[in-house]
C-alpha positions as CSV (number, residue, x, y, z in Angstrom):
1,M,74.6,-123.4,-81.3
2,T,77.6,-123.9,-79.0
3,D,79.1,-121.5,-76.4
4,R,82.3,-119.8,-77.4
5,P,85.3,-121.3,-75.7
6,A,87.2,-119.2,-73.2
7,V,90.4,-117.8,-74.5
8,R,93.3,-119.7,-72.9
9,V,97.0,-119.0,-72.6
10,A,99.9,-121.4,-71.8
11,G,99.2,-123.6,-68.8
12,G,95.5,-123.8,-69.4
13,I,94.6,-120.4,-67.8
14,G,91.3,-118.9,-68.9
15,L,91.7,-115.2,-69.5
16,R,88.0,-114.7,-68.5
17,E,88.9,-116.1,-65.1
18,E,91.3,-113.3,-64.5
19,W,88.8,-110.5,-64.7
20,F,89.4,-109.5,-61.0
21,L,93.0,-108.5,-61.9
22,G,91.4,-105.6,-63.9
23,V,89.3,-104.7,-60.8
24,S,92.4,-104.6,-58.5
25,V,94.5,-102.6,-61.0
26,T,91.6,-100.1,-61.7
27,T,91.0,-99.7,-58.0
28,S,94.8,-99.0,-57.5
29,L,94.8,-96.4,-60.2
30,I,91.7,-94.7,-58.8
31,F,93.2,-94.4,-55.3
32,L,96.5,-93.3,-56.7
33,A,94.9,-90.5,-58.7
34,F,92.3,-89.3,-56.1
35,P,93.6,-90.1,-52.6
36,E,92.5,-86.8,-50.9
37,Q,89.1,-86.8,-52.5
38,L,88.4,-90.4,-51.4
39,F,89.7,-90.1,-47.8
40,R,88.5,-86.5,-47.1
41,R,85.0,-87.6,-46.0
42,L,85.8,-90.5,-43.7
43,S,83.9,-88.8,-40.9
44,D,80.7,-89.6,-42.9
45,P,79.7,-93.1,-41.7
46,L,78.2,-94.1,-45.1
47,W,81.3,-92.9,-47.0
48,F,83.6,-94.6,-44.5
49,A,81.8,-97.9,-44.9
50,A,81.9,-97.6,-48.6
51,V,85.6,-96.8,-48.8
52,F,86.6,-99.4,-46.2
53,G,84.3,-102.1,-47.8
54,W,85.6,-101.3,-51.3
55,L,89.3,-101.6,-50.2
56,F,88.7,-104.6,-48.0
57,A,86.8,-106.5,-50.8
58,V,89.4,-105.8,-53.4
59,V,92.4,-106.8,-51.2
60,L,90.6,-109.9,-50.1
61,G,89.6,-110.8,-53.7
62,S,93.2,-110.3,-54.8
63,A,94.4,-112.6,-51.9
64,L,91.9,-115.2,-53.0
65,S,93.3,-115.0,-56.5
66,V,96.8,-115.5,-55.1
67,V,95.6,-118.6,-53.4
68,R,93.9,-119.9,-56.5
69,H,97.1,-119.7,-58.5
70,A,99.1,-121.1,-55.6
71,D,96.7,-124.1,-55.6
72,R,97.4,-124.5,-59.3
73,L,101.2,-124.4,-58.6
74,A,100.6,-127.0,-55.8
75,E,99.0,-129.4,-58.3
76,R,102.0,-129.2,-60.5
77,L,104.8,-129.0,-58.0
78,K,103.2,-131.4,-55.5
79,E,103.6,-131.2,-51.7
80,P,105.3,-129.7,-49.9
81,Y,106.3,-127.1,-52.4
82,G,102.8,-126.1,-53.4
83,T,101.7,-125.4,-49.8
84,L,105.0,-123.6,-49.1
85,I,104.4,-121.2,-52.0
86,L,100.9,-120.5,-50.6
87,T,102.0,-119.8,-47.1
88,L,104.9,-117.6,-48.1
89,A,102.7,-115.6,-50.5
90,I,100.0,-115.0,-47.8
91,T,102.6,-114.2,-45.2
92,S,104.1,-111.6,-47.5
93,I,100.7,-110.0,-47.8
94,E,100.4,-110.0,-44.0
95,V,103.8,-108.4,-43.5
96,M,103.0,-105.7,-46.0
97,A,99.6,-105.0,-44.4
98,I,100.9,-104.7,-40.8
99,S,103.9,-102.6,-41.9
100,A,101.5,-100.2,-43.8
101,V,99.3,-99.7,-40.7
102,M,102.3,-99.3,-38.4
103,I,104.0,-96.7,-40.6
104,H,101.0,-94.8,-41.8
105,G,99.3,-93.7,-38.6
106,E,100.1,-92.9,-35.0
107,N,102.2,-95.6,-33.3
108,N,100.1,-98.6,-32.3
109,P,102.7,-100.8,-30.4
110,T,100.3,-103.7,-30.0
111,L,99.3,-104.0,-33.7
112,A,101.8,-106.7,-34.6
113,R,101.0,-108.7,-31.4
114,D,97.2,-108.4,-31.9
115,T,97.6,-109.5,-35.5
116,L,99.8,-112.5,-34.7
117,F,97.4,-113.6,-31.9
118,A,94.3,-113.1,-34.1
119,V,95.9,-115.2,-36.9
120,V,96.8,-118.0,-34.5
121,M,93.3,-118.0,-33.0
122,I,91.6,-117.9,-36.4
123,I,93.7,-120.6,-37.9
124,L,94.3,-123.0,-35.0
125,N,90.8,-122.8,-33.7
126,G,88.5,-121.5,-36.5
127,M,90.1,-123.0,-39.5
128,V,91.2,-126.2,-37.9
129,G,87.8,-126.6,-36.2
130,L,85.8,-126.0,-39.4
131,S,88.1,-128.3,-41.5
132,L,88.0,-131.2,-39.1
133,L,84.2,-130.8,-38.5
134,L,83.2,-130.7,-42.2
135,G,85.8,-133.3,-43.1
136,A,84.5,-135.7,-40.4
137,W,80.9,-135.0,-41.4
138,R,81.2,-137.5,-44.3
139,R,83.6,-140.0,-42.8
140,P,84.3,-141.3,-39.2
141,E,88.0,-140.4,-39.2
142,Q,90.6,-138.7,-41.3
143,Q,94.3,-139.4,-41.4
144,H,97.4,-137.3,-41.7
145,N,101.1,-137.8,-41.4
146,L,101.9,-137.7,-37.6
147,Q,105.6,-136.9,-38.2
148,G,104.8,-133.8,-40.2
149,A,102.3,-132.5,-37.6
150,N,104.9,-133.1,-34.9
151,A,107.5,-131.2,-36.9
152,Y,105.2,-128.2,-37.3
153,L,104.1,-128.1,-33.7
154,G,107.7,-128.7,-32.5
155,V,108.6,-125.3,-34.0
156,I,105.4,-123.5,-33.5
157,V,105.2,-124.0,-29.7
158,P,108.7,-122.6,-28.9
159,L,108.4,-119.7,-31.3
160,A,104.9,-118.8,-30.0
161,T,106.1,-118.9,-26.5
162,L,109.3,-116.9,-27.1
163,S,107.4,-114.3,-29.2
164,L,104.0,-113.9,-27.4
165,V,104.5,-115.3,-23.9
166,M,108.0,-114.6,-22.7
167,P,108.0,-110.9,-23.3
168,T,105.2,-110.5,-20.8
169,F,107.5,-111.7,-18.0
170,L,110.6,-109.8,-19.2
171,A,109.4,-106.2,-19.0
172,G,112.3,-103.8,-19.0
173,P,112.6,-100.1,-18.2
174,D,110.5,-99.3,-21.3
175,G,107.7,-101.6,-20.3
176,Q,107.0,-104.6,-22.5
177,H,108.9,-103.1,-25.5
178,P,111.8,-105.5,-26.1
179,S,115.2,-104.0,-25.9
180,A,117.4,-104.0,-29.0
181,P,119.5,-107.0,-27.9
182,R,116.4,-109.0,-27.2
183,Q,114.9,-108.0,-30.5
184,L,118.0,-109.1,-32.3
185,I,118.1,-112.5,-30.4
186,L,114.4,-113.1,-31.1
187,G,114.8,-112.3,-34.8
188,I,117.7,-114.6,-35.2
189,I,115.9,-117.4,-33.4
190,S,112.8,-117.0,-35.4
191,V,114.5,-116.9,-38.8
192,G,117.0,-119.6,-37.8
193,L,114.3,-122.1,-36.7
194,Y,112.1,-121.3,-39.7
195,A,115.1,-121.8,-42.1
196,T,115.9,-125.1,-40.4
197,F,112.3,-126.2,-40.8
198,L,112.3,-125.3,-44.5
199,F,115.5,-127.4,-45.0
200,L,113.7,-130.3,-43.4
201,Q,110.5,-129.8,-45.3
202,A,112.0,-129.3,-48.7
203,G,115.0,-131.5,-48.3
204,R,115.6,-134.8,-46.6
205,H,112.2,-135.2,-44.9
206,Q,109.7,-134.3,-47.6
207,D,107.8,-137.6,-46.9
208,Y,106.8,-136.2,-43.5
209,F,104.4,-133.8,-45.2
210,T,102.7,-136.3,-47.6
211,T,100.7,-139.5,-47.0
212,D,101.0,-142.8,-48.8
213,R,97.4,-142.7,-50.2
214,H,98.0,-139.3,-51.9
215,R,101.6,-140.0,-53.1
216,H,100.7,-142.1,-56.1
217,E,97.0,-141.1,-56.5
218,H,95.4,-140.1,-59.9
219,P,97.7,-141.1,-62.7
220,G,96.2,-138.4,-64.8
221,E,97.8,-135.8,-62.6
222,Q,101.1,-136.5,-64.2
223,T,99.8,-134.6,-67.3
224,L,99.0,-131.6,-65.1
225,S,102.4,-131.7,-63.5
226,H,104.1,-131.3,-67.0
227,R,102.2,-128.2,-67.9
228,P,104.3,-124.9,-67.5
229,V,104.1,-123.3,-64.2
230,W,105.2,-119.8,-65.2
231,P,101.8,-118.5,-66.2
232,H,100.4,-119.2,-62.7
233,A,103.6,-117.9,-61.0
234,A,103.4,-114.7,-63.1
235,L,99.7,-114.1,-62.3
236,L,100.3,-114.8,-58.6
237,F,102.8,-111.9,-58.5
238,A,100.5,-109.8,-60.7
239,Y,97.7,-110.1,-58.1
240,M,100.2,-109.4,-55.3
241,G,101.3,-106.2,-56.9
242,P,98.1,-104.2,-56.3
243,V,97.9,-105.6,-52.8
244,V,101.2,-103.9,-51.9
245,F,99.5,-100.5,-52.7
246,L,96.0,-101.2,-51.6
247,V,96.9,-102.4,-48.1
248,E,98.6,-99.1,-47.5
249,Q,95.4,-97.3,-48.5
250,L,93.4,-99.7,-46.3
251,A,95.6,-98.5,-43.4
252,R,94.0,-95.0,-43.5
253,P,90.4,-96.0,-42.6
254,I,91.8,-98.5,-40.1
255,D,93.8,-95.8,-38.4
256,Y,90.8,-93.5,-38.5
257,I,88.5,-95.8,-36.7
258,I,91.2,-96.6,-34.0
259,E,92.5,-93.1,-33.4
260,T,89.4,-91.0,-34.1
261,L,86.5,-93.2,-33.2
262,H,88.5,-94.9,-30.4
263,A,87.7,-98.5,-31.5
264,P,89.6,-101.3,-29.7
265,T,93.2,-101.4,-30.6
266,A,92.7,-105.1,-31.5
267,F,90.5,-104.0,-34.4
268,G,93.4,-103.4,-36.7
269,G,94.9,-106.8,-35.9
270,V,91.6,-108.6,-36.4
271,V,91.1,-107.0,-39.9
272,M,94.6,-107.9,-40.9
273,A,94.2,-111.5,-39.6
274,V,90.9,-111.9,-41.5
275,L,92.6,-110.8,-44.8
276,V,95.4,-113.3,-44.2
277,A,93.4,-116.2,-42.9
278,T,90.3,-116.3,-45.1
279,P,92.0,-117.3,-48.4
280,E,93.9,-120.1,-46.7
281,A,90.8,-121.2,-44.7
282,I,88.9,-121.7,-47.9
283,S,91.7,-123.8,-49.4
284,A,92.1,-125.9,-46.2
285,V,88.4,-126.6,-45.8
286,R,88.1,-127.6,-49.5
287,A,91.0,-130.0,-49.0
288,S,89.5,-131.5,-45.9
289,I,86.1,-132.0,-47.5
290,A,87.9,-133.7,-50.4
291,D,89.5,-136.2,-47.9
292,N,92.9,-134.7,-48.3
293,L,93.5,-133.8,-44.6
294,Q,97.3,-133.8,-45.1
295,R,97.0,-130.8,-47.4
296,S,94.8,-129.1,-44.8
297,V,97.4,-129.8,-42.0
298,N,100.2,-128.4,-44.2
299,I,98.2,-125.3,-44.9
300,F,97.0,-124.3,-41.4
301,L,100.1,-125.4,-39.4
302,G,102.4,-124.1,-42.1
303,S,100.5,-120.7,-42.1
304,V,100.9,-120.3,-38.3
305,L,104.6,-121.3,-38.5
306,S,105.4,-118.8,-41.3
307,T,103.3,-116.1,-39.6
308,I,105.3,-116.3,-36.4
309,G,108.7,-117.2,-37.9
310,L,108.7,-114.5,-40.6
311,T,106.3,-111.8,-39.4
312,V,107.9,-111.3,-36.0
313,P,111.4,-110.6,-37.4
314,A,109.9,-108.4,-40.1
315,M,107.9,-106.3,-37.6
316,L,111.0,-106.0,-35.3
317,A,113.0,-104.7,-38.3
318,V,110.2,-102.2,-39.2
319,S,110.1,-101.1,-35.6
320,R,113.9,-100.4,-35.5
321,L,113.9,-98.8,-38.9
322,Y,111.0,-96.4,-38.3
323,G,111.3,-95.9,-34.6
324,H,107.9,-97.5,-33.8
325,P,108.2,-99.6,-30.6
326,V,106.3,-102.9,-30.5
327,T,104.7,-104.8,-27.7
328,L,104.7,-108.5,-28.2
329,G,103.7,-110.1,-24.8
330,L,100.1,-111.2,-24.4
331,E,98.2,-110.5,-21.1
332,H,95.3,-111.8,-19.1
333,G,92.7,-113.8,-21.0
334,D,94.6,-113.7,-24.3
335,L,97.6,-115.3,-22.7
336,V,95.4,-118.1,-21.3
337,M,93.7,-118.6,-24.7
338,L,97.0,-119.0,-26.5
339,L,98.4,-121.6,-24.1
340,L,95.1,-123.5,-24.1
341,T,95.0,-123.4,-27.9
342,L,98.6,-124.8,-28.2
343,A,97.9,-127.5,-25.7
344,V,94.7,-128.6,-27.5
345,S,96.4,-128.5,-30.9
346,I,99.1,-130.9,-29.6
347,I,96.4,-133.3,-28.4
348,T,94.4,-133.0,-31.6
349,F,97.3,-134.0,-33.9
350,A,99.0,-136.4,-31.5
351,S,97.5,-139.6,-33.0
352,G,97.6,-139.0,-36.8
353,R,93.8,-139.4,-36.9
354,T,91.1,-136.8,-36.4
355,H,87.4,-136.9,-35.8
356,L,84.3,-134.7,-35.4
357,M,84.7,-134.1,-31.7
358,Q,88.1,-132.5,-32.1
359,G,86.7,-130.1,-34.7
360,A,83.9,-129.1,-32.3
361,V,86.4,-128.4,-29.5
362,H,88.5,-126.1,-31.7
363,L,85.3,-124.2,-32.8
364,V,84.3,-123.7,-29.2
365,L,87.7,-122.2,-28.4
366,F,87.3,-119.9,-31.4
367,L,83.9,-118.8,-30.1
368,A,85.5,-118.0,-26.7
369,Y,88.1,-115.9,-28.4
370,V,85.5,-113.9,-30.3
371,L,83.5,-113.3,-27.1
372,L,86.7,-112.1,-25.3
373,I,87.3,-109.5,-28.0
374,F,84.0,-107.8,-27.1
375,Q,84.5,-108.0,-23.4
376,Q,87.9,-106.3,-23.4
């Protein structure tokens, strides 16, 4: 007796694999129909944990499904387009999540900054460290395209400095809230540099983001690349649909724990960062273990770049539209950690080869970041 084959649609998608779409849609309908009943008892610790855990798990599961279909698109479209779709999809989720928390509750001017900083720390230290460590566990060294890494860091460093460092030293009459002209200038710079980078990545310098050994690997992949991409693109957007609604619902328990229980203001930023970084971290680590470090580099450096280049202008626009001031400049230990992380990242990707020791250094920096959260 043989097992019944899974029902498949165009593009080789198994319908049984998409069961989580039903979970996310059902959850959205429940919270749409009974919002007051579900959020009325947040003062009960057990009920709060249940609602928060439910929403967080469904949003994270939907994000993981987005990554799964982005990976399928990457197999068909090849680099750099596959990774570009992945980073833009996850960045869109991040923008929606931060906007929902900013608009829903009392004004939290540091939320965007805390989220940006948390994403940078999680990706450039946690994700990079884990990817390099596990990848190097099986082989002495791994290689990536040095020109691509330099292109990423050449944009990340100035954008991170202008967005998270410079505002600390340009405090105006309203404190560290940037004035309207400075917001406009920062937004134009961020969007302009990111657009220029996309032109380079998807245009004349695509070879910067691939390696020779993966350019003509696995002849059988040509069959995959000829399969239709629309089923995966449609499901990617289908999973993102409930996320738009559910992150707004997740904002309510986050606001409650910050405003009522007086949790650290960085809590909201860390939650948003975990939602954003976890799906990409899984994809990057898998690629590194499979000895495709170039894809890992494209994922984590591309994610940081899109986070800063797109999230900052979006948050500034939300700030002006809804009258919620934002604080971007980092202070004290956070400022030191950011500068140290950028410096170590430049050293790590300076040679085109990585090894186990570099992964260990990045993980130590991530541990230091986590310890600083509890000491503030």
